[in-house]
Structures are given as structure tokens and as C-alpha cells.
N, CA, C and O of each residue as an XYZ file, in Angstrom:
436
protein
N     -87.056    122.775     31.823
C     -87.533    121.709     32.418
C     -89.135    121.247     31.601
O     -89.915    122.051     31.092
N     -89.300    119.815     31.667
C     -90.177    119.769     31.000
C     -91.034    119.115     32.026
O     -90.450    118.439     32.873
N     -92.599    119.234     32.089
C     -93.625    118.906     33.189
C     -93.363    117.584     33.686
O     -93.201    117.364     34.887
N     -93.316    116.698     32.797
C     -92.792    115.005     32.814
C     -91.584    114.941     34.432
O     -91.501    114.125     35.350
N     -90.952    116.024     34.170
C     -89.983    115.876     35.444
C     -90.486    116.019     37.351
O     -89.953    115.797     38.438
N     -91.925    116.563     36.787
C     -92.617    116.809     37.825
C     -93.800    115.622     38.052
O     -94.486    115.527     39.070
N     -93.860    114.976     37.185
C     -94.571    113.507     37.323
C     -94.106    112.220     37.921
O     -93.177    111.675     37.326
N     -94.610    111.595     39.055
C     -93.454    109.939     38.738
C     -93.708    109.224     37.744
O     -94.735    109.128     37.072
N     -92.485    108.597     37.655
C     -92.068    108.063     36.285
C     -92.682    107.040     35.792
O     -92.586    106.719     34.608
N     -93.694    106.140     37.044
C     -94.979    105.304     36.554
C     -95.730    106.021     35.577
O     -95.998    105.479     34.504
N     -96.151    107.352     35.874
C     -97.510    107.879     35.462
C     -96.879    108.301     33.616
O     -97.527    108.167     32.578
N     -95.390    108.835     33.781
C     -95.548    108.581     32.576
C     -95.178    107.853     31.581
O     -95.175    108.120     30.380
N     -94.864    106.918     32.131
C     -94.772    105.318     31.551
C     -95.540    104.950     30.884
O     -95.460    104.761     29.670
N     -96.726    104.732     31.831
C     -98.077    104.232     31.356
C     -98.745    105.531     30.482
O     -99.572    105.092     29.683
N     -98.613    106.985     30.419
C     -99.367    107.491     29.053
C     -98.404    107.737     28.170
O     -98.536    108.615     27.317
N     -97.200    106.901     28.288
C     -96.401    106.763     26.655
C     -96.875    105.541     26.345
O     -97.377    105.527     25.221
N     -96.906    104.598     26.864
C     -97.675    103.632     26.476
C     -99.020    103.104     26.133
O     -99.003    101.934     25.749
N     -99.974    103.580     26.171
C    -101.446    103.883     26.445
C    -101.268    104.300     24.369
O    -100.473    105.031     23.779
N    -102.393    103.439     23.864
C    -102.696    102.855     22.771
C    -103.281    104.588     22.369
O    -102.730    105.233     21.477
N    -104.487    105.163     23.213
C    -105.100    106.183     23.274
C    -104.819    107.528     22.914
O    -105.515    108.511     22.655
N    -103.302    107.235     22.985
C    -102.573    108.858     23.201
C    -102.410    109.300     21.517
O    -101.614    108.621     20.868
N    -102.993    110.186     20.955
C    -103.106    110.479     19.731
C    -101.898    110.578     19.027
O    -101.717    110.005     17.952
N    -101.078    111.267     19.574
C     -99.659    111.906     18.652
C     -99.088    110.549     18.589
O     -98.024    110.360     18.000
N     -99.679    109.675     19.113
C     -98.916    108.396     18.243
C     -99.308    107.516     17.049
O     -98.771    106.705     16.295
N    -100.929    108.273     17.321
C    -101.875    107.531     15.811
C    -101.268    108.717     14.760
O    -101.368    108.618     13.537
N    -100.756    109.619     15.310
C    -100.567    110.459     14.013
C     -98.955    110.614     13.469
O     -98.450    111.399     12.667
N     -98.300    109.338     14.398
C     -96.821    109.632     14.081
C     -95.900    110.502     14.582
O     -95.028    110.919     13.820
N     -95.926    110.836     15.663
C     -95.224    112.005     16.487
C     -94.687    111.357     17.956
O     -95.161    110.561     18.766
N     -93.749    111.942     17.877
C     -93.014    111.492     19.195
C     -93.629    112.260     20.440
O     -94.146    113.331     20.121
N     -93.674    112.006     21.532
C     -93.790    112.996     22.543
C     -93.344    114.191     22.992
O     -93.968    114.926     23.757
N     -91.889    114.472     22.364
C     -90.751    115.140     22.538
C     -91.479    116.388     21.372
O     -91.443    117.596     21.609
N     -92.061    115.829     20.216
C     -92.421    116.863     19.520
C     -93.240    117.973     19.754
O     -93.381    119.090     19.256
N     -93.862    117.158     20.894
C     -95.395    118.450     21.682
C     -94.977    119.344     22.229
O     -95.712    120.210     22.703
N     -93.777    119.370     22.304
C     -93.040    120.283     23.106
C     -93.406    121.511     22.737
O     -93.721    121.565     21.548
N     -93.516    122.999     23.601
C     -93.616    124.180     23.059
C     -92.278    124.698     22.358
O     -91.197    124.109     22.373
N     -92.505    125.665     21.869
C     -91.478    126.401     21.094
C     -90.989    127.549     21.968
O     -91.390    128.712     21.939
N     -90.114    127.052     22.697
C     -89.073    128.325     24.162
C     -87.762    128.437     23.183
O     -87.612    127.871     22.100
N     -86.695    129.470     23.969
C     -86.112    129.640     23.601
C     -84.923    128.684     23.949
O     -83.870    128.539     23.328
N     -85.379    128.023     25.176
C     -84.511    126.531     24.991
C     -84.384    125.518     23.849
O     -83.434    124.894     23.377
N     -86.271    125.616     23.464
C     -86.215    123.926     22.525
C     -85.644    124.957     21.118
O     -85.626    124.309     20.072
N     -85.280    126.141     20.999
C     -85.052    126.504     19.851
C     -83.663    126.150     19.431
O     -83.304    125.794     18.309
N     -82.836    126.322     20.655
C     -81.231    125.964     20.998
C     -81.027    124.452     20.992
O     -80.055    123.830     20.564
N     -82.022    124.039     21.492
C     -81.575    122.254     21.140
C     -82.344    121.935     20.088
O     -82.365    120.711     19.955
N     -83.153    122.644     19.071
C     -83.236    121.878     17.828
C     -81.914    122.203     16.678
O     -81.434    121.527     15.767
N     -81.609    123.571     17.218
C     -80.393    123.904     16.496
C     -79.495    123.292     16.588
O     -78.629    123.275     15.713
N     -79.402    122.253     18.232
C     -78.109    121.369     18.308
C     -78.018    119.847     17.665
O     -77.053    119.188     17.280
N     -79.619    119.538     17.719
C     -80.003    118.118     16.606
C     -78.984    117.886     15.808
O     -78.434    118.912     15.410
N     -78.579    116.976     15.467
C     -77.978    116.175     14.513
C     -79.081    116.527     13.381
O     -80.218    116.576     13.852
N     -78.997    116.779     12.010
C     -79.486    117.160     10.683
C     -80.247    116.485     10.174
O     -81.286    116.908      9.667
N     -79.776    114.873     10.208
C     -81.015    113.668     10.184
C     -81.761    113.728     10.886
O     -82.873    113.730     10.357
N     -81.778    113.803     12.245
C     -83.245    113.595     13.288
C     -83.575    114.923     13.313
O     -84.555    115.028     14.051
N     -83.238    116.043     12.858
C     -83.877    117.125     12.284
C     -84.774    117.205     11.382
O     -85.827    117.779     11.661
N     -84.597    116.721     10.255
C     -85.074    116.310      8.910
C     -86.263    115.614      9.359
O     -87.336    116.045      8.936
N     -86.271    114.238     10.435
C     -87.177    113.258     10.498
C     -87.857    114.123     11.238
O     -88.976    114.239     10.738
N     -87.736    114.806     12.204
C     -88.464    115.641     13.343
C     -89.645    116.150     12.076
O     -90.686    115.492     12.099
N     -89.561    117.235     11.011
C     -90.143    118.034     10.852
C     -90.519    117.069      9.647
O     -91.394    117.687      9.040
N     -90.345    116.138      9.145
C     -91.345    115.079      8.502
C     -92.569    114.556      9.297
O     -93.712    114.507      8.843
N     -92.217    114.199     10.443
C     -93.220    114.090     11.890
C     -94.569    115.087     11.502
O     -95.666    115.001     10.950
N     -93.666    116.125     12.211
C     -94.754    117.569     12.025
C     -95.689    117.524     11.093
O     -96.897    117.621     11.308
N     -94.985    117.325      9.673
C     -95.725    118.028      8.782
C     -97.020    117.041      8.049
O     -98.050    117.405      7.482
N     -96.376    115.395      8.384
C     -97.283    114.224      8.597
C     -98.301    114.468      9.526
O     -99.271    113.831      9.115
N     -98.514    114.886     10.268
C     -99.007    114.878     11.654
C     -99.940    116.252     11.404
O    -100.851    116.106     12.219
N    -100.184    117.555     10.665
C     -99.938    118.474     10.549
C    -101.134    118.265      8.981
O    -102.175    118.919      8.938
N    -100.824    117.483      8.066
C    -101.848    117.121      7.113
C    -102.594    116.267      7.705
O    -103.716    116.763      7.813
N    -102.545    115.049      8.225
C    -103.655    114.087      8.848
C    -104.069    114.992      9.804
O    -105.235    114.662      9.586
N    -104.180    115.809     10.641
C    -104.737    116.759     11.244
C    -106.330    117.313     10.075
O    -107.457    116.834      9.950
N    -105.748    118.297      9.547
C    -106.278    118.776      8.406
C    -107.216    118.291      7.741
O    -108.150    118.918      7.242
N    -106.976    116.890      7.689
C    -107.669    116.003      6.838
C    -108.427    115.078      7.611
O    -109.210    114.302      7.064
N    -108.245    115.104      8.907
C    -109.155    114.609     10.417
C    -109.011    113.156      9.924
O    -110.032    112.697      9.412
N    -107.703    112.168      9.994
C    -107.371    111.003      9.876
C    -105.853    110.524     10.395
O    -104.746    111.041     10.546
N    -106.656    108.863     10.624
C    -105.305    108.959     11.046
C    -104.786    108.067     10.707
O    -105.414    107.460      9.840
N    -102.872    107.183     11.280
C    -102.325    106.834     10.249
C    -102.758    105.409     10.541
O    -103.360    105.070     11.560
N    -102.256    104.304      9.173
C    -103.066    102.941      9.873
C    -101.685    102.309     11.044
O    -100.538    102.713     11.230
N    -102.450    101.212     11.622
C    -101.683    101.413     12.713
C    -100.223    100.721     13.048
O     -99.536    100.858     14.061
N     -99.917     99.755     11.600
C     -98.848     99.398     11.675
C     -97.825    101.134     11.092
O     -96.623    101.187     10.830
N     -98.692    102.138     11.058
C     -97.917    103.459     10.717
C     -97.786    104.178     12.283
O     -97.047    105.146     12.466
N     -98.510    103.637     13.246
C     -97.663    104.731     14.624
C     -96.488    104.898     15.081
O     -95.775    103.975     14.688
N     -95.934    105.627     15.722
C     -94.721    105.977     16.028
C     -94.227    104.642     17.124
O     -95.057    104.261     17.951
N     -93.394    104.240     17.092
C     -92.707    103.388     17.879
C     -92.229    103.548     19.021
O     -91.180    104.193     19.043
N     -92.861    102.974     20.577
C     -92.555    103.394     21.658
C     -91.100    103.666     22.001
O     -90.695    104.693     22.546
N     -90.382    102.663     21.635
C     -89.121    102.656     21.888
C     -88.174    103.790     21.258
O     -87.096    104.084     21.775
N     -88.604    104.317     20.253
C     -87.974    105.209     19.652
C     -88.589    106.259     20.014
O     -87.686    107.029     20.342
N     -89.745    106.867     20.186
C     -90.549    107.434     20.947
C     -89.917    108.105     22.721
O     -90.243    109.241     23.064
N     -88.902    107.083     23.786
C     -88.824    107.156     24.389
C     -87.243    107.569     24.126
O     -86.688    108.218     25.013
N     -86.609    107.267     23.110
C     -85.079    107.304     22.663
C     -85.161    108.893     22.443
O     -84.249    109.614     22.848
N     -86.051    109.303     21.924
C     -86.183    110.656     20.965
C     -86.194    111.621     22.344
O     -85.304    112.399     22.690
N     -87.502    111.331     23.049
C     -87.487    111.850     24.149
C     -86.376    112.527     24.938
O     -86.090    113.714     25.098
N     -85.680    111.046     25.515
C     -84.450    111.489     26.555
C     -83.630    112.504     25.838
O     -83.241    113.530     26.397
N     -83.258    112.088     24.072
C     -81.884    112.550     23.604
C     -82.169    114.030     23.982
O     -81.285    114.587     24.634
N     -83.505    114.892     23.600
C     -84.302    116.136     23.872
C     -84.031    116.870     25.077
O     -83.730    118.029     25.362
N     -84.318    115.417     25.896
C     -84.709    115.937     27.740
C     -83.005    116.515     27.988
O     -82.681    117.593     28.485
N     -82.159    115.511     27.510
C     -80.751    115.349     28.059
C     -80.010    117.124     26.980
O     -79.122    117.790     27.514
N     -80.462    117.457     25.866
C     -80.334    118.471     25.068
C     -80.505    119.755     26.041
O     -79.728    120.666     26.325
N     -81.630    119.507     26.377
C     -82.486    120.331     26.979
C     -81.745    120.730     28.308
O     -81.413    121.915     28.337
N     -81.418    119.979     29.416
C     -80.902    120.226     29.971
C     -79.580    120.475     30.520
O     -79.280    120.848     31.654
N     -78.732    120.167     29.376
C     -77.571    120.992     28.772
C     -77.380    122.436     28.094
O     -76.424    123.208     28.024
N     -78.858    122.471     27.569
C     -78.705    124.129     27.247
C     -79.316    125.180     28.683
O     -78.919    126.331     28.862
N     -80.154    124.596     29.427
C     -80.361    125.058     30.928
C     -79.460    125.433     31.649
O     -79.334    126.561     32.125
N     -78.684    124.417     31.805
C     -76.994    124.760     32.692
C     -76.598    125.808     32.438
O     -76.461    126.661     33.315
N     -76.238    126.077     30.860
C     -75.260    126.754     30.240
C     -76.019    128.048     30.679
O     -75.442    128.850     31.412
N     -77.462    128.304     30.196
C     -77.959    129.805     30.480
C     -77.325    130.308     31.617
O     -76.633    131.315     31.766
N     -77.938    128.792     32.968
C     -77.894    129.241     34.221
C     -76.449    129.881     34.277
O     -76.292    131.004     34.756
N     -75.511    129.219     33.829
C     -73.724    129.595     34.028
C     -73.966    131.222     33.300
O     -73.748    132.293     33.867
N     -74.290    131.095     32.402
C     -73.956    132.234     31.821
C     -75.042    134.140     32.475
O     -74.815    135.327     32.242
N     -76.397    133.243     33.491
C     -76.796    134.212     34.353
C     -75.495    134.412     35.433
O     -74.668    135.317     35.321
N     -75.491    133.854     36.010
C     -74.630    133.353     36.841
C     -73.341    134.559     36.956
O     -72.975    135.150     37.972
N     -72.731    134.708     35.342
C     -71.460    135.456     35.332
C     -72.476    136.679     35.626
O     -72.587    137.086     36.783
N     -72.939    137.044     34.968
C     -73.845    138.454     34.744
C     -74.107    139.214     35.846
O     -74.491    140.381     35.774
N     -73.855    138.410     37.222
C     -74.523    138.726     38.247
C     -73.504    139.327     39.195
O     -73.856    139.738     40.301
């Protein structure tokens, strides 16, 4: 479960829309920042190949920019609508994987 679920939607949307957020200046989406947990590893395994390739490219560009201590030109910042779409897709997959894990645990008990 994402910590975003614990925050009011107005706070989440204002965080994602603000231009000072560095991850957007590096071309990343919010869901690219999630910690690498077992659930997220399963989510990444289930993602369509092209989406996974795009995510890997964003991460590589961000690492390169971070090492160089640079940011992308404003025209190349990540798009808010695509950011929200990708984050919602990751959240949907995440919830599905968590439900499946809960179901497995219930059968084991």
C-alpha cells in the first residue's frame, strides 16, 4: 500500500502538480520513486514490456542527470497526466498483487 493512500487526495494532487518537485524535472513519474519491495517486483514483472522499457529509460536518464547534477530542460519534464496515469496503473497492479498475497496467506492458515 502506498503512503499516498493515507494522505488526502487534495494534498497528493497538489504535490504532483507543483513545479518544484525535482522528480518531474528529471523526467521521472511519481511511481518510479516507490521502494523496491516484493509486491513492487511482482508488479514490474506483470507490466507490459514497452512500459517497463520506458520506466527503465526514465530511471537511467535520472541517474545520469543526478550524477552530472543537472536537470532536464523544461520542455522535457515529465507530463503530469502521464504521471498520474502511470501511478494509477502501478497502484492498480499493486492492489491486485496484495489481494492475491492476502488470499494465499488465508489459505495457508
